[in-house]
N, C-alpha and C positions, 0 to 999 in steps of 0.2 A: 279290728282293722285299724292300722295307724292312719291318723288324719293328716292329710297334706293337700295343699292347694297351690296352683301355679297361676301367676298373673303376668300377662304380657304388658310390658311397660315401654311405650314409645312416645308418650306425651304426659303432661302433668296430671291429667285426669286419671291415668293409670296409677300414679303415685298416691293419689287420694284413695283409690280403691284398695291399694295395698295397705294403707294405714288403717282403713276400716276393718280389713280382714285381720290385720295384726292385733287389733283390739279384741277380736273374737278369739284368736289363738291364746292371747294372754289370759282371758277369762277361763278358757278350757284348761290351761295349765295352772290355774289358781295363783297367778303371780300377784304379789303385792303391788300397790299402786306405783311405787317407785320403780319396780322392775318392769312393769307394763309401760311406764314412761320411757324407760331405756329402749325397749323394743320399738316403740313408736318413732323415736329419734333415729334409730338404726335403719328402719325401713324407709323413713323419709330421706335420709342421706343417701342410701344406696339407690333408691328409685330415682332421685334427682340426678345422681351421677349417670345412671343409664340414659336418661333423657338428654343431658347436656353433653356428654362426652363419648358415647358409644353408638349413637343412632338408634338406641332401643335395645331391650333385652328382656330377660325374665327374672322375676322374683319368685322363689318357691319357699313357702312357709310350711313348717312341719312341727307337729306335736312331738315333744321329747319325753320319754319315760325311762327311768333307770331305778328299779326298785320302787321306793316310796317317793323318789324325786321326780319333778316334772319341770318342763321348760319349753322354750320356743326356739326353733332354728330358722334363720333367714339365709337363704342361699341365693346369691346374685350371679347370673350367667349372661355373658354377652359375647358377641362376635366383633367387637370393636378393634381399635388399633393396638390394644395392649398398653401396658404402662410399666414404669419402674416402681415396683411395690415398695422397696426400701425408701425411696425418695418420697413417695406418696404418704408414708407413715410418719414422716418427720413433723414435729410441731411447726405450726405456721402454714402448713400446706392445707388450704381450705378450698371448698367448693362454694362459689358465690351463690347467695340466695338460700342457703340451708342453715339450720339451727346448730349444726355441729361444726367441726373443724376438719372435715375430710376424713380419710381413713384412720388417722391417728385417734380421732374421737370415737370412731366405731370400735377400734381395738380396745380403748379404755372402758367403753361401756359394756364390752362382751366378757364373759367368763371363758369362752373359747373363741378364737379368731384365727383365720388363716386365709391365704390367697395364693393363687398361681396365675401368672400372666405371661403372655407371649404375643408377638404380632399375630392377629387373628382372634384375640379375645382374652377375657379374664373370667375366672370363677373365684368367688369369695364367699366364705362362710362366717357367720356370726351366731353365737349361741348365748342365750340368757337363761339361766337356771334359777329356780326358787332356792334360796340359800346362798351362802357366801362363796362356795367353790363348785366347780364342775365335778361330777362323780368320777371316780377312778375306774380303771378297767379298760377293756377293748373299746376303741372308737367304732361307732356304727354310722356309716354314711349310707343313705338310701334315698332313691327316687322311684316312685311308682306312679305312672301317669297314664290316663286313658288315651286311646286312639283319638286323634282329632275328630271332632264331631260327636263323640260319645261323652256322656256325663258320668257313667260308672266305669270303673276300671276292673277288667277281668283278671288282672294280676293282683298279687298281694304278698306280704311278708310279715313275719312276726319273730320275736326272739323270746326265749325263756332262759333265765340265767341265775347263777349263784355267784359267790365271790370269785371262784376259780374256773367255772365252766359256763360256756355260753352255747346254747343250741338255737340254730337259725332254721326257719322254714321260708322257702321261696316257692310260690305257687302261681301257675299260669292256667286259668280256667280255659277250657277249649273254646276257641272263637273269641268273641269280644262282646261288650255290652252287658245288659242286666243278667242274662242267663249265665254267662261266663263269670260275672261277679258273684252270683249265688254259689257257684262251685268253689271259687276262691274263698268266699266267706265261710263255707262249710268246712273247708280244710283248716282254716285258721281257728275256727271254733273247736274242732276236734283236737288240734295241736295243743290247746290249753290243758287237755286232760292226759297228756302223755309224759308228764314230768318223771313218773316212776318207771317208765320203760327204760331198758338198759342201754339203748343207743340208737343211732339213726336208722338202722335196718328195721328194728322193731317199730319205730315210729312210722316209717313209710308203710309197713304192713298195716298198721292201725289206721292210717289215713286212707289207704287204698280201700279198706272196708267201709270207712265212714263216707266215702264219696260215691258209693254205688247208686244212690238215688239221684245223683246230679248228672250233668252232662259229662263230667270227668275233667281231669286236669293233668298237666305236667307238674311234678312236685320234686323238690330236692330238700334234703335235711343235712345240715352240716353241724358238727359239734367240735368246738375248740376247747381243749382242756389245758389250762396254763400250768397245772401241776405236773402232769405227765408229759407235757409239751407235745401233744398229738392233736391232729385234726382227723375226725372220722366223717365219712360222707356216704350218703346213699340217695339215689334219685331214679325217677321213672319219667321218661319223656324228655323233651328238648329244653333242658335247662343247662346253661353253660356255667362251669365253675373252674377257676384258675387260682392256684396257690403260687404267689410270688414270693421268692426268697430274698431278692435283692442281692444275690451273690452270683458267682459264675455258673452255679447250677441252673439258674434261670427259672422259668415258670413251668409248673406242672399242671396238666389238665386232670380234673377229677371226673370219673366216668358215670354217666347216667345211662341205664338200660332203656331200650325202646319200650314203648307202651303208653297207655293212658290210665292213670290212677283212677280207680273206681270202675273200670271196665276190663282192661286187658293189661296185665303186668306179669308176663311169663317168668321174669327173673327179677328179684329184688336182692341186691347184694351190697354189702358195706365194704368200703375201702378205708385204710388208715395210713396216714403219712406223718412224719415228724413235723411239728410246728416250728418253723425256723425262728431264730431271734429276730425280733421286730417283724414278725410275720404279717402277711397281707393276703386276705382271701377275697376274691371277687366272684359273685354269683349273679347271673342275670338271665332273664327270660329271652325268648327269641325275638322280642321287640327291640333288642339291642343287637346290632350286627356283630359278627364274630372276628372280623379281621383287624381289631385293634391290637396295639402293642404299647405297653406303658413306657418302654424305653424310647419310644419315638417322641416322648414329651420330656424334655430335659428337666430334671428335678421334681417331677410330679409325684414319683413314688414316695418321696419324703414328706409330702403334704398331708393335711388332715383327710380322713376317710371321706368326709362329705365333699371336699374339693375334688378328690379323685372320681367319686361317683358323678359329680356335676360335669366334669370334662368328658367322661365317656358318654353320658346321656346327651350332652350337647352335640357331640361329633358323630355318634353312631346309632342314635335312635331311628327306628323306622317310622314312617308316617302312616303305615297301613296296619298297625297293630298296637296294642297296649305295650308299654315299655317299663321294665323294672330292672334296676341295678342296685345291688347291696354290696357294700365294702366293709369288711371287718379288718381292723388294723390295730396292731399293738403299738402304742405310742413309744 
């Protein structure tokens, strides 16, 4: 299960909590002291900006893994007045009382950085990786957050990848809380043993069998092959998946059949579509409402996968369920 934590930041005490949590994530990622120091400055700067300029928001910290590489992602989300990102990135634009020099400093300290802003809020991502450069390949933006009041998330996600192929699992354990989390964990554990299976349909069959002793779950498996330029998909239950082409062809929904993996799945079927140039795949559980449209957000489709995930999470998460959204994007 990927490690992620969300901190509400509305006053300076929240910034301190975020810094302490950032230190834990840096240790988890085995970052060198200098890299951990960069993460601390980024978190301090972003948290202080939330307090001083937006009326409060959220910082989400996530463990990053890509093969043998590891790192820390910091995602800042707010519903403030918005800003001119280009102006804010200029040298000399600083936030009083912080150790950095505004967004320009955060960008320089990050191996990956991006932001999207409009009246009504800003979402910004900063990533620090162990090593000199960010890994190549598909961007993976993801948020998986428990229902308010719960400490365990009944949703989950995981990826398995090679240089040219990435296989994604998104799982939503039936209900919420610890029992749902156990079902999600069982699916993720079983997914680790499916690398040699020929495709998503075979993987879903395998996970369906592995979940028989649990409450059950909705599951979806997507596979992006950058050599054959195809995306293959199979799902059981209420998991939404949209392939965005960025062209006049528009978005295409990927079909999951009704059922509960582990209990009742009358039909398991795989679908295949061409993977478009600079393709973008969004997969989410039913904790994210379905009436979003990327084109309603000017310029968002061109932003980093984590920024896209953050905007959809901010604007369309339900408060009565766990919420997960994963975005795969070709840079």
